[in-house]
C-alpha positions as CSV (number, residue, x, y, z in Angstrom):
1,M,63.0,136.5,146.9
2,K,61.8,133.7,144.7
3,F,59.8,136.2,142.6
4,L,62.9,138.4,142.2
5,H,64.9,135.3,141.2
6,N,62.4,134.4,138.5
7,I,62.4,138.0,137.1
8,K,66.2,137.9,136.8
9,K,66.0,134.5,135.1
10,D,63.5,135.8,132.6
11,I,65.6,138.9,131.9
12,K,68.7,136.7,131.3
13,L,66.8,134.5,128.9
14,A,65.4,137.4,127.0
15,T,68.8,138.9,126.7
16,M,70.2,135.7,125.3
17,V,67.4,135.6,122.7
18,I,68.0,139.2,121.7
19,L,71.8,138.5,121.4
20,A,71.1,135.4,119.3
21,F,68.8,137.3,116.9
22,S,71.3,140.1,116.7
23,A,74.1,137.8,115.8
24,L,71.9,136.1,113.2
25,A,71.0,139.5,111.7
26,F,74.7,140.5,111.6
27,V,75.7,137.3,109.8
28,E,72.8,137.7,107.3
29,K,73.9,141.3,106.7
30,R,77.5,140.2,106.1
31,Y,76.3,137.5,103.7
32,G,74.0,139.9,102.0
33,D,76.9,142.2,101.3
34,K,79.1,139.4,100.0
35,V,80.0,139.1,96.3
36,C,81.1,135.8,94.7
37,Q,84.8,136.1,94.0
38,E,85.5,132.4,93.3
39,I,83.8,129.2,92.3
40,S,85.3,126.1,94.0
41,I,84.3,122.8,92.5
42,L,85.0,119.5,94.2
43,V,84.2,116.3,92.3
44,Y,84.1,113.1,94.2
45,D,84.6,110.2,91.8
46,N,85.4,107.3,94.2
47,G,88.8,107.1,92.5
48,T,87.3,104.8,89.9
49,N,85.5,106.9,87.3
50,Y,86.3,110.2,85.6
51,F,83.1,110.9,83.6
52,L,83.0,114.5,84.6
53,E,85.7,117.0,85.4
54,K,85.6,120.4,87.0
55,E,85.3,122.2,83.7
56,D,82.3,120.0,82.8
57,V,80.6,120.9,86.1
58,Y,81.3,124.6,85.4
59,Q,79.6,124.3,82.1
60,L,76.5,122.8,83.8
61,I,76.5,125.7,86.3
62,S,76.7,128.3,83.5
63,A,73.9,126.7,81.5
64,D,72.5,130.2,81.0
65,K,75.2,132.0,79.0
66,N,74.0,135.4,80.3
67,E,74.5,134.4,83.9
68,F,77.8,135.3,85.6
69,L,78.4,134.1,89.1
70,I,81.7,135.8,89.6
71,G,81.0,139.4,90.8
72,S,77.4,138.6,91.6
73,S,75.9,139.3,95.0
74,Y,75.1,136.3,97.2
75,Q,71.5,137.5,97.3
76,T,71.1,137.1,93.5
77,I,72.7,133.6,93.3
78,N,70.1,130.7,93.4
79,L,72.0,127.8,94.9
80,K,69.1,125.4,94.3
81,T,69.1,126.2,90.6
82,I,72.8,125.4,90.5
83,E,72.3,122.1,92.3
84,N,69.4,121.1,90.0
85,R,71.4,121.8,86.9
86,I,74.2,119.6,88.0
87,R,71.9,116.8,89.2
88,S,70.2,116.7,85.8
89,N,73.4,115.2,84.4
90,K,73.2,111.4,84.2
91,Y,76.8,111.0,85.6
92,V,75.9,112.8,88.8
93,A,74.5,111.1,91.9
94,D,74.2,114.2,94.0
95,A,75.3,117.8,94.2
96,E,75.4,120.5,96.9
97,A,76.1,124.2,96.5
98,Y,76.8,126.6,99.3
99,T,78.7,129.9,100.1
100,N,81.1,131.0,102.7
101,L,82.3,134.3,104.1
102,R,85.4,134.3,101.9
103,G,83.5,135.0,98.8
104,Q,83.4,131.4,97.5
105,V,80.6,129.5,96.0
106,I,81.5,125.9,96.8
107,V,80.0,123.1,94.7
108,D,80.4,119.5,95.8
109,V,79.6,116.9,93.2
110,I,79.3,113.1,93.8
111,L,79.5,111.0,90.7
112,N,77.5,107.9,89.9
113,I,79.4,104.7,90.2
114,P,78.9,102.3,87.2
115,I,78.7,98.6,88.3
116,A,77.9,97.0,84.9
117,R,77.8,97.7,81.2
118,I,74.9,96.7,79.0
119,L,76.0,95.6,75.5
120,L,73.4,96.5,72.9
121,D,73.5,95.1,69.3
122,G,73.3,97.9,66.8
123,S,73.0,100.6,69.5
124,K,75.1,102.5,71.9
125,D,76.0,100.7,75.2
126,F,74.8,101.9,78.6
127,Y,76.0,101.5,82.2
128,I,74.0,100.4,85.2
129,C,75.0,102.6,88.1
130,Q,74.9,101.8,91.9
131,S,71.4,103.1,92.3
132,G,70.1,100.9,89.4
133,E,69.6,103.8,87.1
134,I,70.8,103.7,83.5
135,M,73.8,105.9,82.7
136,P,75.2,106.6,79.2
137,T,78.8,105.7,78.2
138,S,81.3,108.4,77.7
139,D,84.0,109.3,75.1
140,K,86.2,110.5,77.9
141,Y,86.4,107.4,80.1
142,T,85.6,103.7,79.9
143,S,84.9,101.9,83.2
144,R,86.1,98.3,83.5
145,V,83.0,96.6,84.9
146,L,80.9,93.5,84.5
147,L,79.4,93.1,81.0
148,I,75.7,92.3,80.4
149,S,74.2,91.1,77.1
150,G,71.1,89.3,75.9
151,E,67.8,89.3,74.0
152,Y,66.1,90.7,77.1
153,F,67.2,94.2,76.3
154,K,65.4,94.1,73.0
155,N,62.1,93.7,74.8
156,I,62.0,96.8,76.9
157,P,62.8,100.5,76.5
158,L,65.8,101.5,78.5
159,D,64.1,104.5,80.0
160,N,61.4,102.2,81.5
161,M,63.6,99.3,82.6
162,Q,63.7,100.2,86.3
163,N,60.0,99.5,86.5
164,D,60.4,96.0,85.1
165,S,60.3,93.1,87.6
166,V,62.9,91.0,85.6
167,Y,65.3,94.0,85.6
168,Q,64.9,94.3,89.4
169,K,66.0,90.7,89.8
170,L,68.8,91.2,87.4
171,F,70.0,94.3,89.2
172,N,70.1,92.4,92.5
173,L,72.3,89.8,90.8
174,V,74.6,92.5,89.4
175,R,74.8,94.2,92.7
176,Y,75.6,90.9,94.5
177,V,78.5,90.2,92.1
178,Y,79.8,93.8,92.4
179,H,80.0,93.7,96.2
180,D,81.6,90.3,96.4
181,E,85.3,90.5,95.7
182,F,85.6,86.8,94.7
183,W,82.8,86.8,92.2
184,K,83.6,90.3,91.0
185,A,87.0,88.9,89.9
186,Q,85.6,85.6,88.5
187,I,82.5,86.6,86.5
188,A,83.2,88.5,83.3
189,Q,79.8,88.6,81.6
190,I,76.1,87.9,82.3
191,D,73.7,87.0,79.4
192,I,70.0,87.2,80.0
193,D,67.5,85.9,77.4
194,R,63.9,87.2,76.7
195,S,62.4,85.1,79.4
196,G,64.9,86.3,82.1
197,Y,67.1,83.2,82.1
198,V,70.7,84.0,83.1
199,T,73.9,82.5,81.9
200,L,77.2,83.5,83.5
201,Y,80.6,83.5,81.8
202,P,83.7,83.3,84.0
203,Q,86.9,85.2,83.4
204,V,89.3,82.3,83.2
205,T,87.7,78.8,82.8
206,K,86.1,77.8,79.5
207,Q,82.8,76.5,81.0
208,Y,79.7,78.6,81.2
209,I,77.3,78.6,84.1
210,E,73.5,78.1,83.7
211,F,72.2,80.2,86.6
212,G,68.5,80.2,85.7
213,E,66.3,83.1,86.9
214,P,68.2,85.6,89.0
215,V,66.5,84.4,92.3
216,S,67.9,82.5,95.3
217,I,71.2,84.2,94.5
218,D,72.9,83.4,97.8
219,Q,72.2,79.7,97.6
220,K,73.2,79.5,93.9
221,F,76.5,81.2,94.5
222,L,77.2,78.9,97.5
223,K,76.8,75.9,95.2
224,L,79.0,77.6,92.6
225,K,81.7,78.3,95.2
226,A,81.6,74.6,96.2
227,Y,82.2,73.8,92.6
228,Y,85.2,76.1,92.4
229,K,86.7,74.8,95.6
230,K,85.9,71.1,95.6
231,I,85.3,70.0,92.0
232,L,87.6,72.1,89.8
233,P,90.8,71.4,91.8
234,Y,90.0,67.6,91.4
235,K,88.7,67.5,87.8
236,G,90.8,70.4,86.4
237,W,89.8,73.9,85.3
238,N,88.7,73.1,81.8
239,H,87.3,69.5,82.3
240,Y,83.6,70.6,82.0
241,T,82.0,72.9,79.4
242,K,78.8,73.6,81.3
243,V,77.8,73.9,85.0
244,N,74.2,74.2,86.1
245,V,73.2,75.6,89.6
246,E,69.6,76.4,88.7
247,Y,68.0,73.5,90.7
248,K,67.8,73.3,94.4
249,D,70.5,71.3,96.2
250,Q,72.1,70.3,92.8
251,I,75.2,71.0,90.8
252,V,75.1,69.5,87.3
253,C,78.4,69.4,85.4
254,E,78.7,68.4,81.8
C-alpha cells in the first residue's frame, strides 16, 4: 500500500510539473504573438525636479530613427536596449522597461535628485545629485538647492571628481546639510578653497562660518547649533561677522 501511495504521489507531482510548463508555454506563445500597440511612460521626479518629460524619454527610446516600436512584435523589441538608452541620460537614476498582455510597452523612469549646484567661473554650472554624480544644468528647469563655489573646482576635472578624496568629504557635508531640515533651511552656500577648507554662508545672518575641512561633521554642527540657540538670541543675529567651529570643543566668535 505504501508503494502504491508513493506512485500516486509521484504521478501527481509529475502532472503538476507538466501543467506548469504547459501554462508557461501558453503565456510565452501569447506574448510571442503580441504586438506593441502603445508606449506608456511613467516619470518619477520626486515632485521636486522636472528635467525630463515623457516626450524627452520617448526621444531617448527612439534613438534609432528607423526603429518603430508601435506595431512591432514583442519578440523583436529589445527591452534592455531601451533601458540602457534611457539610463545613458545624466538626468536619469534608473529605468525599467517591460511589456504586458494588453499590448503595452511600459517604461518607468526615476530621475536623479539634485542636492547642490556647483558654481563655476567662466563655465557652465553643474549639479551634484543624490548619488554623488555630476549632473548638467538644464534650460527647462532650475532646481533650488544649496550652492557650492570655490577655487577647489579649478584643480580637478569634473568627470574625475568622484575619485577625489576631498570631493568625497565635501559630498558627505552636502548630503548632511540636505538631509537635515534645519541646516537645509539655514545654509545658503558652501565655499571650498584649493586645500579643501570650507566656509559656510547662512541664509539670513551676515556672519560667515569657518568650518575647516569637511570632517567631524556631526560635532561641528552640534557646536554651530549651540551658537544659534544660546549665543545668537543673547548677542543678536548680526553682532558677529565670523564664527569658527573648526577646532575641537571650541566656538570662536568675532
